[in-house]
N, C-alpha and C positions, 0 to 999 in steps of 0.2 A: 522326433521320431526314431532315430537309429535305435531306441532301447527299444522299438515297438518291431524294427528289422530281426532283431538278434532276438525275443521273444519265437518272432515267427520262422525262424530259420533254425530254433531249437526243435518248434514242435513239430517241424517238417522232418527233421533226424528222430526224433521221436517214434512219428510215423511210419518209419520205416526198419525199426526193431522190431524183431521176431521174440514170440514170447520168450523164448529158451533162453533172448538175450537179457530177459530183466534181471533175472537174479544174480548173471555178471555182473549187468551197470551197475546194482546196486550196493555188489559188494566192493569193486572199485575202487564207486565214488565212499564207500564207509574211508576208504585210506585217505582221499581229501578231510573226512570229518574229525579223524582219530590225531587225537596230541601225538600217539608215541609214532606213529605211522608219517606223520609231519613234521615231528622232530628228527627221525634218521635220514629222512630226503634232506632235511636241513644241514644235517651233521657229514651226509657222503656229501652233497653236492661242496659242500664248504668245503671242506678238510680231507676229502678223495675216498681212497681207498681206506677202510679202516676192520679192525677186530671187533672180536664180542665186545670185549673188556674197552674200548675206546670207547667206542659208542656208548655205550652205560654210564661211561664220565660222564657224558655229554647230555643222557639225558636224564636230570634233578626228578627223584619218583618213583622211575620206571622198577621193578621187578624183573630179577633173572625172566624168572616164567614169562611173563610179559615181555618183554624185550625179545626173548626168543620165538614165541609164540609172533607176533609182529613181520617179527624177520622172516620165518617161514611164509609169511601169508602175503606178503609183499613179493620174496621169491617165488609162489607159485603163480601170481598175476603177471609176473617177468618184470616189477619194478626195480629189483636188482638183484645182485648175482652172486652167488656166494663161491668163494675160490679155496679150494684145500689145498694146500701145500702138503710133499712129502717131506716134511720135514720133523723131527723129533725132539719135543714133544709136537704131536698136533699144529697145525697153524693154521688158522682160519681168516680171508678177509673177507669182509662183503663190500659193493662198491655198484654205483648206479646202472642200471642200463640206459640206452638213449630213451625208452619211455617215461623210465623213473625220472630221469633230467627234463622230460618234457613234463611231465607232472608237475613236480619243482618249480619251473619256469611259469606254469600256468597259474598254479595256486601263490604266487610271489604277489600280484595285484591283489590280490583279495586280501592275504594278510596286511598287505598296506590300508589299505580300506580300512583295515579291522584298528589297525593301529592308530591310523587319524583320526575316525572315529571312537577312539575309546570314551571320551569325559562325553559324548554323545549317548554312550551304552549306558555308561554309568550313570547320568542325569536321568535317563527315562528310570531307570529302577530304582533311584531312589523315587524320583516322582510313585512309580507303579506301589512298592513299596508302603507309602505314607498310609495310612490307614483310612479310607475317605470320610469321614467327619474334620481330620486334617487338614483334607487337599482344595487347593484353588476350586471352585464353583465350577468356573472357564475348561481346567482340566475336566472335567467329570462331562461336561459340554460336548466338548470335541472328541472326545473316547467314543459318547451313545453317538453322535452325528458319521464321524468318517475313521472310529475302527480305532487308529494309531495317533500319537500326541509323544511327543518328545520337549521334555523339558528341559533347558538350559540353566544357566546362570542368572540369566535376566531373564526367564520367565521364558513365557509357550516362545520357543522357537522356530522348531517347524511343525510344519500337520501333511502325515505321507496317505496320501487317498489310494 
């Protein structure tokens, strides 16, 4: 029943949002689903204030342009601060705001859930990617009846209703 209570509470909050809040909600939630935003949150949360190049070293695969764009979007939404120092050459550092730290803390359980269930996700993908003629007919029946099935290393493990 706790899940239903949480869903009811979330629905009640959604009902209070104004139409103009919809864009903000979507844009801020995009940070929670962005690999670059999450990586930046994590790096700044773990290491504290960092320069652009230091963040880039922590973010395997991010381009200079994408990092700059992501940092600016996060700064705009109040998730991080950009501090300019009067040094020569110029020096800029980024740090999490309390709002950014709160997002990081709230996302941590989701990250842990993904890591804990990584094998389930991989098994489900393997089962889905198998050609229908090669699949266990039981899987197709469960998919037709219930919509989603997770196949683990020992066969059918979970059916999500």
